[in-house]
Structures are given as structure tokens and as C-alpha cells.
C-alpha positions in Angstrom: 105.9 117.2 78.4 104.0 116.1 81.2 104.4 114.4 84.3 102.0 112.8 86.9 103.5 111.9 90.6 101.4 110.9 93.9 103.6 112.7 95.9 105.6 115.8 95.6 108.4 116.1 98.4 109.7 119.7 98.8 113.3 119.6 100.0 115.8 116.7 100.0 117.2 117.4 103.4 117.3 115.3 106.9 113.5 114.8 106.6 112.7 115.0 103.1 115.0 112.2 101.7 114.0 109.6 104.2 110.4 110.4 103.5 110.6 110.2 99.6 112.4 106.8 99.8 110.0 105.6 102.4 106.8 106.6 100.0 108.7 105.4 97.3 109.3 101.9 98.6 105.7 101.9 99.5 104.5 102.1 95.9 103.9 105.6 95.5 105.3 108.0 92.5 107.3 110.4 94.0 109.3 113.6 92.8 111.6 115.7 95.1 112.1 119.2 94.5 115.5 120.6 95.7 116.8 124.0 95.3 120.4 123.6 96.7 123.3 122.3 94.7 123.8 119.1 93.4 126.3 117.2 95.8 128.4 114.2 95.1 129.7 111.5 97.1 133.2 113.3 97.3 131.7 116.3 98.8 130.9 114.2 101.9 133.4 113.3 104.8 133.6 109.5 105.2 134.7 109.7 108.6 132.0 110.7 111.2 135.2 112.5 113.3 136.2 114.6 110.6 
């Protein structure tokens, strides 16, 4: 199995996620590598004051 990407972003944190999105929207083929756990929507607070 082989894959070919234009860009590899290491880490999907506060900087990596937006960079990956911007590059993908610009037409690049992007892969994001993340070591941390898989988080679901329920893992985040919906209220900024929480």
C-alpha cells in the first residue's frame, strides 16, 4: 500500500489543524500525523465559560 501526498503536517494542534485546512483548500494533498488520542465532539466544552 502506497500513498503520495504533497504536504505532511506533524501534529493537529492549534497550528497544525488550520494549516492543514488552508493547504487542502488551496488544492494540496495533505496528510496530518497525530500522536495524541482520538477526540470526539463530546470531549469538548460547548460553552466558553465552562
